[in-house]
C-alpha positions, 0 to 999 in steps of 0.5 A: 699323463693321468694318475688314478688311485683305487681301494677295495675291501672284502670280508673273509668268511668260510665257504668262499675262495680267496682270489687275488689278481685272478689267482686262487690262494689256498686258505680256510676262509675266502673273500665274500662279494657279488663277483669273485670278490678279487679286491686287488683287481677291484682296486686296480679297476677303480684306479683305471676308471678314476684316471679316465674320469669314468664312474667307479666299478659300483656304477659299471657293475652294480652289486645285485645285478645278476649278470655279475654274480660270481663273475671273474674280476679279470673279465670285468678288468678286460671290459675296463681296459677296453673303456680305457683304450677307447678313451685314447689312453694306455696304461704305463704301469700300475702298483698294487698293495694287498693288505692281509695277515693271512694267507701269505701273498708273496709266493703268488706275486709272480703268477699274479703278474703273469695273469694281469700282464696280457690284460693290461698289455704290459710287461710284468716288470711294469706291474708292481704287486706288494703284500703287507700285513697291518701288524695285527691291527684293524679288520685286516689284522684280525683276519676279518677281511683283505684290503687292496690299494692300486695306483696307475699311470696312463698316457694318451695314445 
């Protein structure tokens, strides 16, 4: 078995969308990034890649590479899963924590799980997604950005 851990952060600014785990969440500000800035999926991908001993998403999908401008992070996750499977692994479960004061994430968690489940080839109950605030502390607390961490467990096929 292999364990991987990932972490990602994106800044919030007007004129962008908040997309987390592939779901657009209404908010007056959005996440800024080269792709769709889905920090939850980015953390998940880094956890998967780390568990396999592969380079992180910055190496695989470098910012500034026009092929990835505005791309859905779910498309990138599909690629990462092909790499995981090609390495002889399958995912047992994952757990994602999203840190934001606003927008409220919890109403969207079931939809997020349904979006990730087919890509990860998991049942929804093998996908943990939690939302928390930082009690108004730090950049998340000041609503300057959203952060996410993820942990995965892989097994050899």
